[in-house]
C-alpha positions in Angstrom: 85.4 94.3 66.2 82.4 96.5 67.1 81.8 100.0 65.6 81.7 102.6 68.3 81.4 105.7 66.2 77.8 106.4 67.5 79.0 106.3 71.0 81.9 108.7 70.2 79.6 111.2 68.8 77.4 111.1 71.9 80.5 111.8 74.0 81.3 114.7 72.0 77.9 116.2 72.3 77.9 116.1 76.1 80.9 118.3 76.8 78.9 121.3 77.9 78.4 122.9 81.3 75.9 122.2 83.9 74.7 124.2 86.9 75.6 122.8 90.3 72.4 121.8 92.1 73.6 123.2 95.3 75.2 126.5 94.6 73.8 127.4 91.2 77.3 127.8 89.7 78.1 126.2 86.4 80.1 122.9 86.7 82.2 122.0 83.7 80.8 119.0 81.7 84.2 117.3 82.0 83.5 117.1 85.8 80.0 115.9 85.2 81.5 113.1 83.2 83.3 111.8 86.2 80.4 111.9 88.5 80.9 115.4 90.0 78.0 117.8 89.5 78.3 120.3 92.3 80.6 122.7 94.4 80.6 122.7 98.2 81.5 126.4 98.5 79.4 129.3 97.4 81.9 131.9 95.8 82.0 132.3 92.0 85.5 131.2 91.9 88.7 133.1 90.6 89.4 130.9 87.5 93.1 131.0 86.4 95.5 128.4 85.3 97.4 125.8 87.3 100.9 124.5 86.2 101.8 127.5 84.4 105.3 126.2 85.0 106.4 123.0 86.9 107.8 125.0 89.8 104.3 126.4 90.4 103.1 122.8 91.7 105.3 121.4 94.5 104.6 118.2 96.2 106.4 116.8 99.2 105.6 113.4 100.7 104.9 113.3 104.4 106.6 110.0 105.6 108.1 108.4 108.6 109.1 105.3 106.8 111.9 103.9 108.9 115.6 103.5 107.8 119.1 103.5 109.3 121.5 106.2 108.4 124.1 103.7 107.1 124.8 103.1 103.4 126.7 99.8 103.7 124.8 96.8 102.2 124.5 93.8 104.5 122.1 90.7 104.7 119.6 92.6 106.9 119.7 96.0 105.0 119.3 95.2 101.3 117.4 98.3 100.4 118.9 101.7 99.7 116.6 104.5 100.8 116.7 107.7 98.8 114.9 111.0 98.5 114.0 111.7 94.9 113.4 115.4 93.8 112.4 115.5 90.1 110.8 118.3 88.0 108.4 117.5 85.0 108.8 113.7 85.3 106.0 111.1 85.0 106.6 108.4 87.7 106.6 105.5 85.4 108.9 107.2 82.9 111.4 108.2 85.6 111.4 104.6 86.8 112.2 103.4 83.3 114.9 106.0 82.7 116.5 105.8 86.1 116.5 101.9 86.3 118.1 101.8 82.8 120.8 104.4 83.9 121.6 102.2 86.9 121.5 99.0 84.8 118.9 97.2 86.9 115.2 96.1 86.5 112.6 98.9 87.3 111.1 96.3 89.6 114.0 96.8 92.0 112.8 100.5 92.5 109.7 100.9 94.8 107.8 104.0 96.1 105.0 105.0 98.2 102.8 106.8 95.8 102.7 108.1 92.1 103.1 111.9 91.6 102.1 114.4 89.0 104.3 114.9 86.0 104.1 118.7 85.5 105.3 119.5 89.0 108.2 119.3 91.4 107.9 116.4 93.5 110.0 115.1 96.5 109.5 111.5 97.6 111.3 108.6 99.3 112.1 105.5 97.1 113.8 102.2 97.9 116.4 100.5 95.6 117.1 96.8 96.1 120.8 95.9 96.2 122.1 99.1 94.9 125.1 101.0 96.4 125.4 104.7 97.3 128.3 104.9 94.7 125.9 103.6 92.0 123.5 106.3 92.7 126.0 109.1 92.9 127.3 108.1 89.3 123.9 108.5 87.7 122.6 111.8 86.6 119.4 112.6 84.9 118.1 115.9 83.8 115.9 117.8 86.4 116.5 115.0 88.8 118.2 115.0 92.2 118.7 111.8 94.4 119.9 112.0 98.0 120.9 108.9 99.8 119.1 108.6 103.3 120.4 105.1 104.5 119.3 101.6 104.4 116.3 99.6 105.3 115.5 96.0 105.8 112.1 96.3 103.9 111.2 97.9 100.7 109.0 101.0 100.9 105.6 100.2 99.0 102.5 101.8 97.8 100.7 103.6 100.7 103.7 103.8 103.0 103.2 107.5 103.5 101.0 109.7 105.7 100.1 112.2 103.1 101.5 115.1 101.1 102.4 118.8 101.6 101.4 121.1 98.7 102.6 124.5 97.5 100.6 125.4 94.6 100.3 128.7 92.5 97.2 129.5 90.5 98.2 132.2 87.8 96.7 134.3 85.2 93.7 135.3 87.3 91.8 138.2 85.7 90.4 139.8 89.0 92.1 142.5 90.8 94.1 141.6 93.8 91.5 142.8 96.3 88.6 141.1 94.6 90.7 137.8 94.3 91.7 138.2 97.9 88.0 138.5 99.0 86.8 135.5 97.0 89.7 133.3 98.3 89.0 134.2 101.9 85.3 133.4 101.5 86.0 130.0 99.9 88.6 129.3 102.7 86.0 130.2 105.3 83.4 127.8 103.7 86.0 125.0 103.7 87.0 125.6 107.3 83.4 125.8 108.4 82.6 122.4 106.8 85.8 120.8 108.1 87.2 120.2 104.6 85.7 119.5 101.1 84.0 116.5 99.4 86.6 113.7 99.1 86.0 113.4 95.4 88.3 111.5 93.1 89.8 114.0 90.8 90.0 114.1 87.0 93.5 112.5 87.1 91.8 109.2 88.2 89.8 109.2 84.9 92.1 110.9 82.3 92.4 114.7 82.2 91.7 115.2 78.5 90.2 111.8 77.8 88.1 110.6 80.8 87.7 107.0 79.5 89.0 104.8 82.2 85.6 104.3 84.0 83.8 103.5 80.8 86.5 100.9 80.1 85.9 99.6 83.7 82.2 99.3 83.0 82.9 97.2 79.9 85.1 95.0 81.9 82.4 94.5 84.5 80.1 93.5 81.9 82.6 90.9 80.8 83.1 92.5 77.4 86.9 92.7 77.0 86.7 93.1 73.4 84.6 96.3 73.7 86.9 97.5 76.6 90.0 97.2 74.2 88.4 99.1 71.4 87.0 101.8 73.6 90.4 102.4 75.1 92.3 102.6 71.8 89.7 104.2 69.5 87.1 106.2 71.4 87.6 109.9 70.6 87.3 112.9 73.0 86.9 116.5 72.0 89.9 117.8 74.2 92.5 115.3 73.0 94.9 116.4 70.2 94.0 116.1 66.6 96.7 113.5 65.8 95.3 111.1 68.3 91.7 111.8 67.3 92.6 110.9 63.6 94.3 107.6 64.5 91.4 106.6 67.0 89.0 107.2 64.2 91.0 105.2 61.7 91.1 102.2 64.1 87.3 102.5 64.8 86.5 102.7 61.0 89.0 100.2 59.7 89.9 97.7 62.5 93.5 98.0 61.0 95.6 97.5 64.1 98.8 97.4 62.2 98.2 100.7 60.5 97.0 102.1 63.8 100.3 101.1 65.5 102.2 103.0 63.0 100.1 106.1 63.3 99.9 106.4 67.2 102.5 108.7 68.6 105.2 107.2 70.8 103.8 108.8 73.9 100.7 106.7 73.7 102.7 103.6 74.4 99.9 101.8 76.3 97.8 101.9 73.2 100.5 100.6 71.0 101.3 97.8 73.4 97.7 96.7 73.4 97.6 96.6 69.6 100.8 95.0 69.1 99.6 92.1 71.4 96.4 91.7 69.3 98.4 91.8 66.1 100.5 88.9 67.4 97.7 87.0 69.2 94.3 88.0 67.6 91.4 87.7 70.0 93.5 87.5 73.1 91.9 90.6 74.8 92.6 89.5 78.3 96.3 89.0 77.4 96.4 92.3 75.7 95.3 94.0 78.9 97.9 92.2 80.9 100.7 93.5 78.8 99.9 96.8 80.6 101.4 97.7 84.0 99.1 96.0 86.7 98.5 99.3 88.3 96.9 100.5 85.0 94.8 97.5 84.1 93.4 97.4 87.7 92.8 101.1 87.5 89.9 100.6 85.1 87.7 98.9 87.7 88.9 101.3 90.3 87.9 104.2 88.2 84.3 102.9 87.7 84.2 102.6 91.4 85.4 106.0 92.0 82.8 107.4 89.4 80.1 106.0 91.4 81.6 107.1 94.8 81.7 110.6 93.4 78.0 110.4 92.4 77.0 109.0 95.9 78.6 112.1 97.6 76.9 114.5 95.3 73.6 112.8 95.8 74.1 112.9 99.6 74.8 116.7 99.6 71.7 117.3 97.2 69.6 115.5 99.7 70.7 117.9 102.5 73.0 115.4 104.3 76.2 116.6 105.8 79.8 115.5 105.2 80.7 115.5 108.8 77.4 115.0 110.8 76.0 111.6 110.8 72.3 110.4 110.5 70.8 107.1 111.4 71.9 104.6 109.0 75.4 105.9 108.1 78.5 103.9 108.4 81.6 105.6 109.9 85.2 104.5 110.2 87.7 105.6 112.8 91.0 107.2 112.7 94.1 104.8 112.7 97.3 105.0 114.7 99.0 106.8 111.6 96.2 109.4 111.9 94.5 108.4 108.6 91.0 107.1 108.3 90.9 103.3 108.8 88.2 101.6 106.5 88.6 98.3 108.3 87.2 99.6 111.4 83.4 100.4 110.5 80.5 101.0 112.7 76.8 101.7 111.8 75.1 104.7 113.3 71.8 104.1 115.1 69.6 105.8 117.7 71.7 104.6 120.5 75.2 105.6 119.4 74.4 108.7 117.1 75.2 111.3 119.8 78.6 109.8 120.7 79.5 109.2 117.1 78.7 112.8 116.2 80.8 113.9 119.0 83.8 111.8 117.6 83.0 113.2 114.1 83.2 116.8 115.4 86.5 116.0 117.1 88.0 114.4 113.9 88.2 111.0 115.3 85.6 109.4 113.0 84.6 109.9 109.3 81.3 109.3 107.5 81.9 106.8 104.6 80.4 105.8 101.3 81.0 102.6 99.3 83.7 101.9 96.7 81.3 99.3 95.4 82.7 95.6 95.2 81.8 92.0 95.8 81.5 92.3 99.7 80.9 96.1 100.2 78.7 96.8 103.1 75.9 99.3 102.6 74.3 102.0 104.8 70.8 102.0 106.1 68.2 104.8 106.3 68.5 107.7 103.8 72.2 107.1 103.2 71.5 103.6 102.3 68.6 104.6 99.9 71.0 106.8 98.1 73.6 104.2 97.8 71.2 101.4 96.7 69.4 103.5 94.2 72.6 104.7 92.4 74.1 101.1 92.5 70.8 99.6 91.2 70.9 102.2 88.2 74.2 100.7 87.2 72.7 97.2 86.7 75.5 95.6 88.5 75.6 93.3 91.4 78.2 92.4 93.9 78.8 89.2 92.1 79.9 91.1 88.9 82.9 92.4 90.7 84.2 89.0 91.1 85.1 89.4 87.4 84.9 85.7 86.2 86.2 86.8 82.7 89.1 88.7 84.2 89.7 87.7 87.8 93.0 89.5 88.0 91.0 92.7 88.3 88.3 91.5 90.7 87.5 93.8 93.6 86.0 93.2 97.1 85.4 96.9 97.4 85.6 99.0 100.6 84.2 102.1 102.1 86.0 105.4 102.1 85.5 108.7 103.9 83.5 111.3 102.2 85.1 114.3 103.8 88.6 115.4 102.9 90.1 117.3 105.8 92.1 120.3 104.7 93.0 123.7 106.2 94.4 125.8 103.3 96.6 128.9 103.6 96.1 131.3 100.8 98.5 134.4 99.8 97.2 136.8 97.0 99.7 138.8 95.0 100.4 140.3 91.5 101.3 137.7 89.1 105.0 138.2 88.4 104.9 136.2 85.1 101.7 137.8 83.7 101.5 141.6 83.7 98.2 142.9 85.0 97.1 139.6 86.4 96.8 138.2 89.9 98.0 134.9 91.3 97.0 132.8 94.4 99.4 130.8 96.3 98.0 127.9 98.5 99.6 125.7 101.0 98.0 122.7 102.5 98.5 119.1 103.6 96.3 116.2 102.5 96.2 112.6 103.5 97.3 109.9 101.2 94.9 108.8 98.4 93.4 112.3 98.0 93.6 114.8 95.3 94.9 118.4 95.4 92.6 119.4 92.6 89.5 118.5 94.8 90.6 121.5 96.9 91.7 123.8 94.1 88.4 123.3 92.1 86.6 125.0 95.0 88.8 128.2 94.6 89.0 128.2 90.8 85.6 126.9 89.6 87.0 126.4 86.1 87.5 123.8 83.4 89.6 121.0 84.8 91.8 121.4 81.7 93.0 124.7 83.3 94.0 122.4 86.2 95.9 119.7 84.3 
């Protein structure tokens, strides 16, 4: 196995701050690491802390997924639809615990989207061949399950319109009047722009250890061995000392057996990888595939997301708008479910630019940027120059995303909207849990696949670790 100690040192040395090239406000280095180097609003930010307690972060799915209000199993309605309210539960851990309590495979429980752990989350799930009585006989701490009815089909990833958020930012040092003025100015900037940049947030990459896109880069190079070692042994400055120590131990000794014994139980993915390699030395692809599919495919997606973030930043630094097209842009249109439809693309030219900008102004179209893959279309003109330059800097070609060494994670790519539509409502008050401090309560809706922290960072302008 390779020695990555030098790379680890370089990472530790880069965790500084960097000034936003559009607003002159310092951007935390942790955000620079994930491709975000600017803010779109001009206020200094209120700082503060998110998730002071789980009830400060409430997420409710917006979903019209069909079901019949009938809890009797028959051949046409095998799926019990439920509404799950959980507090401080990671989605995967909940599925394991709940399926175990029901005595079924976790594969018989499906859902539309993963949710934050340190939060109160409300979402629909479908349970295959499970009765109402079974559900009513299972009780987990800080979990409430309400039976809705039955459905012919299981709910699946993406089967939602979006999410409704109610979020409290606490421990703000500013007086209420000053915090109110800053929040109102930020809101005004957001409303004027029609939203915020549709960045992929820190959760996509790892809050304390943003390593997933680097692992994705290794996979794209076909170096599965390096990708494994990076994932289990690369050290980041903000992770706990106990995990730093075991990662350093593995990097220095290549002792997988000793490493497995030292890794804490909550790092189950690292332990699973190492256990597979102990049993089957050199089977790096097999080691990745012991992970949940949504995780081992996430590495490539994270690399695409990092590049997408960089393209948005470069666009803004070049004076291009998020919601006003120029010749060469590629736009997509709003689908029947009111979300952007990346399958309906049109390139902007001299003949259609006025009409498309009219649609953009009315919220019926969206400017897009590439999530680079094997068949992703590229823009022309200035937007195309930005896209091609940044992609050329990576050294990858579309062919690389076919992933001959690991075809299970191949990606055709797509284009995604660069504007995240949002209309926040903000309430400012004294912080009832921290004497002498101020709190902001924000309420807003977001479409599926977007990140609440992308909105919150414009208000807080703080280290992402205060938002995790």
